[in-house]
N, C-alpha and C positions, 0 to 999 in steps of 0.2 A: 529678483528673489522674493519667493514667497515663505510667510511668518503663519505658521497654523496658532489659531489664538483659541481659547477654550472661555466659556463663559463662568464664572466663578460666583458662590456667594461673598460678600463680603460686610461685615458691619461696622459701622460708622457711629460716631456720635451721634448721626443723622437717623439711626435705626440701622436696619439690614436692607441690604439691596446686591445687586448683581453687578458686575463689571467683566469685560474683556480682556485675558492677562494671555502673555506670549504662551504657551505651551513650550516647557523648559526640558522636555521628554524628545522633543525635535527642532533640531539645527533648523536654519532657514536653508532654501534649497532650490534649485532651479526648476523649471518645467521640466528640461529635460532628464534631470534626477527623478523627477517625479514620475516620470513615462517608462522610465527604464528600469527605476529600481524599485517603485514604491506599491504601483498602480498595476493591477490586473487587466492588460489589456489583451488578452490573446483567448479567454474564454469566451464564449455565445455570450451578445448580453442580455440581461435580463428582460421583461416583458415590460419591466417599469421602466427599462433605461430607455427600449424601445418606444415608447409614449412618450416619454421626455423628446426622444428623436423627432418623433412626427410633429410635434408643437415648433421645431426648429427647422421643420423641411421647407424649400421656397415653392417647390412645384407639387400641385395638385396629386401628382400620379405617387411620387413618393410620399407623400402624406398617408394617401388612402392607404398605400402597402404597409407600411409602418404603423398606421393605427388598426389594420386587420391585424397584423403580429402580437400587438400589444395585447388584443382584445380575444383572438383565437387561441385559444390550446393547443388543439389539433395540428392549425396552420403552423404555431409557433416552434412546435416538437418535430414535425417533416422539416421546415426550413432553417431547424439545428441539425439534424442527419444528415440533410443532404452535402452540408460542407462544411459543420462547426466551426461559423464565421467568425473571425476574430475582430478585434474593431477597425481594422484598417479594411479588412474586406469589405464592413459592413457601411464606412463612408466609400467605398468604389461603387457598392453597389447601389447607395442613395446619394449620387454627386450633389444634390441640393443642398444637401446638409452637410454647413461649412460651422461648428463649435467652434465658442471661446473657449481656448484652453483653458484658462482660468476658470470657467462655469465645468468644464465638462470633469477639473479633477474632484471636485466635492459630488460631481455623480457615479465615477467610477468605484468598483468595488478594491480595497484593498488587496494587493499580492498575499496570499495565505501560505505560512511556512509550508514544507514538504517535508512529510516524515521519512524514514526509513530505518529498517532494523538493524541494529551493530551486528555484524557480522563478526565479531571478534570479542574474547575474554579479557575481561581484567587481571587477570590470573594468569595469561599468557605475556601480555603484551599491554604497553600504556597506551601504546596508537590506537585511534579508533577507527575501524576500517568498515566500509560500506561496499554491498554489491547494488550494483548500478544499472537499469536496463536502460537504455537508451531509446526515447520515445520517437517514432518518426513518422508520419503518414501522410497520405497527398489523397485528400477529397476530391473526387472528382470533378475535373476544370479550375481546381486552385490550386496553387504555388505548394510547395513541402510545408506540414506544419511540423512543429518538434513540441517534446515536453519540456516545459520552461525551465526547471532545475536540473532536469538531467542533459540538456544540452547546453547550458553554461557551464556545470561541472564538465562535462567530456571538452569544453573550449579552454580550461582551464590551466596554467600553467605551473611550471614547480614554484614551490615558495607563495603562492596567491592566498589570500585569507579566504576564510568561508567563515561567514556569520551562521552559529549553531546555537543550539540549548538543548541538553539531552532531558527526557522525559522517561519515566521509570514505566516498565510494564509489570508490573508487582505479580500479576495471572499469569505470566509466560516465562516462567523459568523452569528450571529443573527441580525435579521434586525431592522434600527434604527427606523422606525414606530411599535412599540409593540402592535397596533391594528392585525396588520396583521397575519393570519394564520400560522403555520408552519409545512409542511409535511416533516417527515424523515424518510427516506426508507434506509433500510441498513441489513447486512446479515454478521453474526458471529462476529468478532472482527471491521467490521466496525461500529460497535456500540460505538465506542471510543468518539469519537467525539461531539455525541448528550448526551451523560454520561454528557460530560463538558456544554451543552446546558440547558436541565431540570437541573443541579447543581446553574447554573447561573440565569436561570427563577425563582427557588425557591427563594435565595438572594432577587433580583427584587423585587418580589411579597411582600417579606416580611417587605422590603426598601422602597419604593415607593408607591405614590398612583396611582390610576387607571386611567391607559394613554388615551388620546384621538388621533385620529388620522383619517386615509382613511376609517376606518369603525365604527367610531364615538368613543364612551367610553367604555374602557374596555379591558382587554387583550384578543390578539388572542389565539383560538386554539392551541394547541402543539399535535400533533397527530405524533405516533411514529410505523411505520411497522418494523418489527424486523423477520428475518430470521435464523432458525437453523437446528442441523438435529434431534435432541428428546427434548423434555422439561426437561427430568431429568438428562440429560448429560450437554447440552450445553447451556441452557437458561439463558447467564450470565446476572447479576443483576435483577434477576426474582425480587425479596425481596426489593430494592429499587424501583423498577419499580412500584411495587405495593403499597407501600410509597409514590411516587411522584403522583400516580393516587387518595390516597386516601386524600391527601392534594391538591387534582385538580390545580396542578403543571403540568401534564402530563391529557388531556382530554381524549385520547382515544390510547388505546395500542391493535395492530393488530398481533400476532403471526402467524410465519408460518415453519410447525415442515415439513421436507422433507423427514425425517426416522423413524416417529412416528409409534410404530407396530401398524397393524391394520388398518391403516388409509391412505386414499388417501396422495399422497405426495401434499406438497403445497408450494409454492414460496411467497416471496411478491409479486411480480407482477399477481399471482393468486386472491390476496386480493383484490388488487388494482382494479381489474379488476369486482369484486364484488361492490364495493364502487366507481364505477365508475362516479355515478351522483353526489357523495357528492363531489368528488377529481375535478369534473369541477366545482362546484361552487366554493370551496376552491380559485382553480388556476384562474378560469375566472372571476367569479363575486368580490370574496373579496379580490385580490388582493395577494392570498397568494405565499410564500415563499416556495419551493420545493427542499429539499437537497437529494441526493444521494452518500452513502458511501459505496462502496465493489469495489470486483477485475471488470476487463474490461466489463467482458461476464456480468456480474449481471446488471452493471450499464447500458450495451447497452438492456439488455431486460425490466429494468423497462423504461428508456428512452420510448423504443419503444410502450411500455403499455400505460404509460401516454400518448402518443402522439395520439394512438388508442383511450382512452376514452374521448380526447377533441372532437374528433369524432362522437362518439357513440351518447352523450350527447348533443350536440348544435343545434337538432333539424334540422341538413341535412343543417346548414349556414358554415360547416368546412369541408373540403375533407383533405386528409392526408399530402397535401404540407402545406395547411393553419395552420394544429396543427404544424406540423414542422418550421414552421416562425413564429409563436407564442411562441413558445420554445425558439427560438434564439432570439428572443426579450426580451423575461425574461432575458437570459443570460445577451444582452447587459444592462440590467436595473439591475443588480443584484438581480435576484430572484430566479433563476435556479442555483445552487450551486454544484457542484462535488466535491466529495473526494477520485479518482481510483487509484488505485492502480494493479499494472501487476501481481500478482502470483495468480495461477490457482490451486494449488498443494495443495491437500489437506491436513487441519491440524489436528494433532493427538488429541490434547486437546489445551483448552482457559485458559490462565491465569488470 
């Protein structure tokens, strides 16, 4: 069993001093528990970690390779890209390294929490819904890798426990002025927070009178742009979206399919370009709120397209810098909202 101790300052009759005491936040645990539940053993090792490994390698060839990777940033990045090697694969690649497990746990980073946008509104249900894409990829010449949390969730059984905590996103919520139009742009599981939005708007329209605000009387439009590969494969929540359109909760819905057979690839930014004049009117003239949820690259492409459409439909009043300044002012006034995640790997399925 392993116990975690921390060095604490302690006062006594002999004056101030320091003493190692057991950390009460962590119960004693086994090595197996540490490597299974507490430590990150799936991410590529850092250059500092490789430097430590080089000092423990017993052959010159392994030591030299590890030293080069720990010191040469370009070689290190190429090594990572070639296979995204996890701890087990590193041990296989450098077999002369035989770490002491007790020492290794002091060197490995802690397993970090994974953040997911909640895809349900507390106004509709007491349950927390998540929309999770199962990450699965096979580096060349290596076994299949999976997303740590998504794979774990995928393999859970009914009534299994999930350790969670709630983190608020105060800058990513519906506008207080309910007459303002809402433009929601997403791809894949980025639809998650918008599902909670339309659920909340449905309850509001059922329970509240028509609002008044900057745009007069009545509910602002709620418009959804959604990107996926194929309509019959991963156009998630399609039945629910159709129902929201029927009930006039969603005003407009624009799906973009990037891998639909016998059709030209379409991304959300392509649909935005087609609807550029309407986007300009909603954002510029009607105080619209613009939301984007997706990976870093997708969000950048969407932002760039919105800037371009502001320029294209301003009757030559705006240049590109003006459009960028306007989006910055929207951010300052909480009208431009981003929920961006860093993973760019393909997902094999959406749950």
